[in-house]
Structures are given as structure tokens and as C-alpha cells.
C-alpha positions in Angstrom: 0.0 0.0 0.0 0.9 3.6 -0.2 1.0 5.7 3.0 1.8 9.3 3.8 3.9 9.7 6.9 3.9 13.1 8.6 6.5 13.4 11.4 9.9 11.7 11.0 11.0 11.8 14.7 12.0 9.0 17.0 9.1 6.8 16.1 7.8 8.1 12.8 11.0 7.6 10.8 11.3 4.0 12.1 7.7 3.2 11.3 8.3 4.5 7.8 11.3 2.2 7.5 9.5 -0.8 8.8 6.7 -0.2 6.2 9.2 0.2 3.4 10.9 -3.1 4.5 7.4 -4.6 4.2 7.0 -3.5 0.6 4.8 -0.5 1.2 5.4 2.9 -0.5 5.9 5.8 1.9 5.5 9.5 1.0 7.3 11.3 3.8 7.1 14.8 5.2 8.7 16.6 8.1 9.4 20.2 9.0 13.0 19.2 8.9 14.2 19.0 5.3 17.2 16.9 6.5 14.9 14.3 8.0 13.0 14.1 4.7 16.2 13.9 2.7 17.5 11.1 4.9 14.4 9.0 4.6 14.2 9.7 0.8 17.7 8.3 0.5 16.4 5.0 2.0 13.6 4.7 -0.6 10.8 7.0 0.6 9.3 9.7 -1.7 10.1 12.9 0.1 7.9 16.0 -0.1 8.3 19.6 1.2 4.7 20.3 2.2 1.4 18.7 3.1 -0.1 19.9 -0.2 2.8 18.3 -2.0 2.1 15.1 -0.1 -1.5 15.0 -1.1 -0.6 15.7 -4.8 1.9 12.9 -4.8 -0.5 10.3 -3.5 -3.0 8.2 -5.4 -6.7 8.0 -4.3 -8.0 7.1 -1.8 -5.2 8.5 0.3 -4.2 7.4 3.8 -2.0 9.8 5.8 -0.5 8.9 9.1 0.2 11.8 11.5 3.0 11.1 13.9 3.7 14.4 15.6 3.4 15.5 19.3 0.0 15.4 20.8 -2.0 18.6 21.4 -1.6 21.7 19.2 0.9 20.1 16.7 -1.5 17.3 15.9 -4.6 19.5 15.9 -3.1 22.0 13.4 -1.8 19.2 11.2 -5.1 17.4 11.1 -7.0 20.6 10.4 -4.6 21.5 7.6 -5.0 18.1 6.1 -8.8 18.4 6.3 -8.6 21.4 4.0 -6.3 19.5 1.5 -7.6 16.0 1.4 -10.6 14.8 -0.5 -13.7 12.7 0.3 -12.8 9.1 0.8 -9.3 9.9 2.1 -8.2 8.9 5.6 -6.3 10.6 8.4 -4.6 8.3 10.9 -3.5 9.8 14.2 -0.8 7.6 15.6 0.4 9.9 18.4 -0.9 10.1 22.0 -3.9 12.3 21.5 -6.7 12.6 24.1 -9.5 10.3 23.1 -12.1 13.0 23.4 -10.3 15.0 20.8 -10.4 12.0 18.5 -14.2 11.8 18.9 -14.5 15.5 18.0 -12.2 15.4 15.1 -13.9 12.3 13.6 -17.2 14.2 13.6 -15.7 17.2 12.0 -14.0 15.2 9.3 -17.1 13.1 8.7 -18.8 16.2 7.5 -16.2 16.5 4.8 -16.5 12.7 4.1 -12.9 12.2 5.3 -12.3 9.2 7.5 -10.4 9.4 10.8 -8.6 6.6 12.6 -6.9 6.9 16.0 -4.1 4.4 16.3 -2.6 4.2 19.8 1.0 3.1 19.1 3.4 1.4 21.6 6.9 0.3 20.8 9.1 3.3 21.4 12.5 3.7 19.6 13.0 -0.1 19.4 9.8 -0.7 17.3 11.7 -0.8 14.0 12.9 -4.3 14.9 10.4 -5.4 17.6 7.3 -4.0 15.9 4.6 -1.8 17.2 1.6 -2.7 19.3 -1.4 -1.0 17.7 -4.7 -0.1 19.4 -7.0 1.2 16.7 -10.3 3.1 16.8 -12.5 4.0 13.9 -14.9 2.7 11.3 -14.5 -1.1 10.9 -14.5 -1.0 7.1 -11.7 1.6 7.1 -9.7 -0.6 9.6 -10.0 -3.5 7.1 -8.9 -1.2 4.3 -5.8 -0.2 6.2 -5.1 -3.6 7.7 -2.0 -4.3 5.5 -0.4 -1.3 7.1 -1.2 -2.3 10.6 -0.1 -5.9 10.0 3.3 -4.8 8.7 3.9 -2.4 11.6 2.8 -4.9 14.2 5.2 -7.5 15.6 3.2 -10.6 14.7 3.1 -13.7 16.9 6.9 -14.1 17.0 8.2 -16.6 19.5 5.8 -15.7 22.3 3.9 -18.8 23.4 0.2 -18.8 22.6 -2.2 -18.2 25.5 -3.8 -21.6 26.3 -7.2 -21.7 24.5 -6.4 -18.7 22.3 -6.4 -21.0 19.2 -10.2 -21.1 19.6 -10.5 -17.3 19.5 -10.5 -15.4 16.2 -9.1 -12.0 15.7 -5.8 -10.0 15.3 -4.8 -9.5 18.9 -2.1 -12.2 18.7 -0.6 -10.4 15.8 -0.1 -7.2 17.9 -2.8 -5.0 16.4 -6.5 -4.7 17.2 -9.6 -2.8 16.2 -10.8 -1.7 19.6 -14.0 0.0 18.6 -15.3 3.4 17.3 -13.4 6.7 17.0 -11.5 7.4 20.3 -11.4 3.9 21.5 -7.9 3.2 20.2 -6.4 6.1 22.1 -8.6 5.4 25.1 -7.0 1.9 25.3 -3.5 3.4 24.8 -4.2 5.9 27.5 -5.0 3.2 30.0 -2.0 1.2 28.8 0.2 4.1 29.6 -1.5 4.7 33.0 -0.7 1.1 33.9 2.8 1.6 32.7 3.2 4.5 35.1 2.2 2.2 38.0 4.5 -0.7 37.0 7.4 1.7 36.5 6.9 3.3 39.8 6.7 0.0 41.7 10.0 -1.2 40.1 11.7 2.1 40.7 10.7 2.1 44.4 11.9 -1.4 44.8 15.3 -0.6 43.4 15.4 2.5 45.7 14.8 0.2 48.7 17.6 -2.1 47.6 19.9 0.9 47.3 18.7 2.2 50.6 19.7 -1.0 52.4 23.2 0.5 52.7 22.0 3.7 54.4 23.7 4.6 57.7 20.3 5.1 59.1 19.8 1.4 59.0 21.1 -0.6 62.0 24.6 -1.9 61.1 23.7 -5.5 61.6 20.8 -5.1 59.1 22.8 -3.1 56.6 23.5 -4.5 53.1 25.5 -3.1 50.1 23.8 -4.8 47.3 24.8 -5.3 43.6 21.8 -3.6 42.3 22.7 -3.9 38.6 23.2 -7.7 39.1 19.9 -8.0 40.9 18.2 -6.3 37.9 19.8 -8.9 35.6 19.0 -11.7 38.0 15.3 -10.9 38.0 15.2 -11.1 34.2 16.0 -14.8 34.5 12.9 -16.8 35.4 11.4 -14.2 37.9 7.7 -13.3 37.7 8.9 -9.7 37.4 10.6 -10.4 34.0 9.4 -7.9 31.5 10.7 -5.5 28.8 10.8 -2.7 31.3 13.0 -4.8 33.5 15.2 -5.6 30.5 15.6 -1.9 29.8 16.3 -1.2 33.5 19.1 -3.8 33.6 20.5 -2.4 30.4 20.5 1.1 31.8 22.3 -0.1 34.9 25.0 -1.8 32.9 25.6 1.5 30.9 25.6 3.7 34.0 25.4 1.8 37.4 24.8 4.9 39.4 22.4 6.4 36.8 24.6 9.5 37.2 23.5 11.1 33.9 19.9 11.3 35.2 18.7 13.9 37.7 15.4 12.2 38.5 13.3 14.9 36.9 10.4 12.7 35.5 8.0 14.1 32.9 4.5 12.9 32.4 3.3 12.7 28.8 -0.4 13.2 29.4 -1.8 9.7 29.4 -1.3 9.2 33.1 -3.3 12.3 33.9 -6.0 11.3 31.4 -6.2 7.8 32.9 -6.8 9.3 36.4 -9.4 11.7 34.9 -11.2 8.7 33.3 -11.1 6.8 36.6 -12.7 9.8 38.3 -15.4 10.0 35.7 -16.1 6.3 36.0 -15.8 6.3 39.8 -13.2 3.6 39.5 -10.5 3.5 42.3 -7.1 3.8 40.7 -4.8 4.3 43.7 -1.6 3.0 42.2 -1.8 4.9 38.9 -2.8 8.2 40.7 0.0 7.8 43.2 2.6 7.2 40.4 1.4 10.3 38.6 1.8 12.4 41.7 5.3 11.1 42.3 6.2 12.4 38.8 5.0 15.8 39.9 7.0 15.7 43.1 10.1 14.6 41.2 10.4 18.0 39.7 11.0 19.4 43.2 13.2 16.7 44.8 14.9 13.7 43.3 15.5 10.1 44.6 17.2 7.1 43.1 13.8 5.8 42.3 13.2 8.8 40.0 16.5 8.2 38.3 15.4 4.7 37.6 12.2 6.1 36.1 14.1 8.5 33.9 16.5 5.8 32.8 13.5 3.5 31.8 11.9 6.4 29.9 15.1 7.1 28.0 15.6 3.4 27.2 12.2 2.7 25.7 11.3 6.0 24.2 14.5 8.1 24.0 12.9 10.6 26.4 15.5 13.1 27.5 15.1 14.9 30.9 14.1 18.5 30.7 16.9 20.8 31.8 16.2 22.4 35.2 16.8 26.0 36.1 19.5 27.0 38.5 
């Protein structure tokens, strides 16, 4: 298939590369001419504007928007809405708020332009690992775009099948899923990231407790100086805690055992806040997720080893760099 890709940052460029490896044609645009030039040298068709992208594509067009959530996505979608034609599709693969998706889908429907929200998880390693895709929108448009989703997704790989899953039809085992109508894809991704906040926080606190075992405030006979990096590696091997986040934590501790390049200033990307907001609207208790969100707020005032662990994990899976702090 042919796909337009807007945004050639940490994830967008690698998604375009994965699609090209899978035999798809990519028409690429980014505000950075160098980014476009680089991807064009790998086989994409580079363009210098959204209007040039639309002109370069055959109908019906499908354009994937992979820019920061909020105003950048909003302005890009609205500009595309004035350029695309009835029957074309806009895919928002960023981390938009699901209520914005519902609004945009209604606005675009009036122009007979389709809108798909594709929650995308995979970070900077998705080129090789594939991307987990949580998709919302019209079922028939999902089917139309399925070759794109199938190529981007990891597939079954070598993960053992869930017992009994062979009796269940669907695409979940392949790493992509039509979750429901417009907004549902980003809603599922929002909750996914809220859960991620909680898991990361629990792991970070655990490593902080391990490090704190050497504190002079602990009675000398109860004091331990523990090989924290080795423990991270140990837990990867057969422990019920084994996970990709633990893999990345162990990697970070090999590269920098004291995590000295991290201050512990931990950003939140929006989904954690929105997950807590959804929990409030639904009257669902979400103690762990809410607490992990508030810790990120506090981390901007004082820093612990736990917050350095959080920063290290975010850098490993998403290339997220800490915001410089003022003096």
C-alpha cells in the first residue's frame, strides 16, 4: 500500500522504515528538510509540504500523523482536512486525548474524510520489535488499512500462545486490534500508559529500597551493600517480574550503574493524567496509577534514586531526555 507519513521523529521515521521493508510505498514529510532527505535516501518519496504530499499520492489516500499530541497534531489534522478529498483517511498515531479524537472524527465526517486513532506502543525499538497498535474508527476503514497495521505490528513471533487462544478469532495475537469506534484506540492506549506508570513506579521504588539498604540510618547488623545492577539482571531470569521494562532497567544499569546522567526529573506525557481523569469520571478507584502520577509531579522538586530509575527507563524505551532544570 501507499501511505503518507507526517513526522519523522524517533518513532515516525522508524515506522516508515518498517513499512518500506514490508514492501509499502511511503510518502514522507517533516518540517526538517534533513529528516525528509534522509528517509528519501532510503527509498521514501520525500515532499516539502502537506499539499505536495496530497498531490503525490493516489486516491483514496491514507496519511499517518506522527507528531506531538496537542496543538501540533490539531493543526496538522485541520490543515490536512482542507487539503484531502472525500474518501481519504487521516490516521493519528500519536498520543492524543481520546475525546479530541471523537470531536475530530465528527468534524472530518462532515467532509466525508475518514479518521482513525491508532494508539502506538513500541518506542524507539519498534523498527525491529514491531509496534503494538490499538485502533479506533470505522470497521471497514480498519479493514482497508489492515495491511499497514499488519506490517507495523510485531506478529506472533516466538511468544507462546495463550492456552485456549487458538479457539479465538481476531488479530490481537498479531499485535494489532480494532478496539471500537473513534476514540477507543487512544482510550486503550491511555489506560495502557497509565498502567505503565504504576509498573514503572513500583519497580523504581523497589530498586530504591535495595539501594537504601546501605544507608547509615539502617542498623549496622541489618545493613547491606547490594549489587543492584546484578539484581536487575537476576530478576530477568525466570522471575515473575521479568518484562521488557526490567530488561531496559538492567541495560541502563550496565551502561551507568549509578544512573549519574539522570537527575530524576520525570516528565508525564499526558496519558497518566487522562487515565486518572477517566477513573474519576467512571468512579473507579485507581490508587496506584494516581500515586505514580503524583510522584512524577513531586520529582520536579526533589529527586530520589527511584526517580533516576524512572528517567532511565523512559530514556531506554522512548528516547525521552530529561528537561533541563533551572539554576
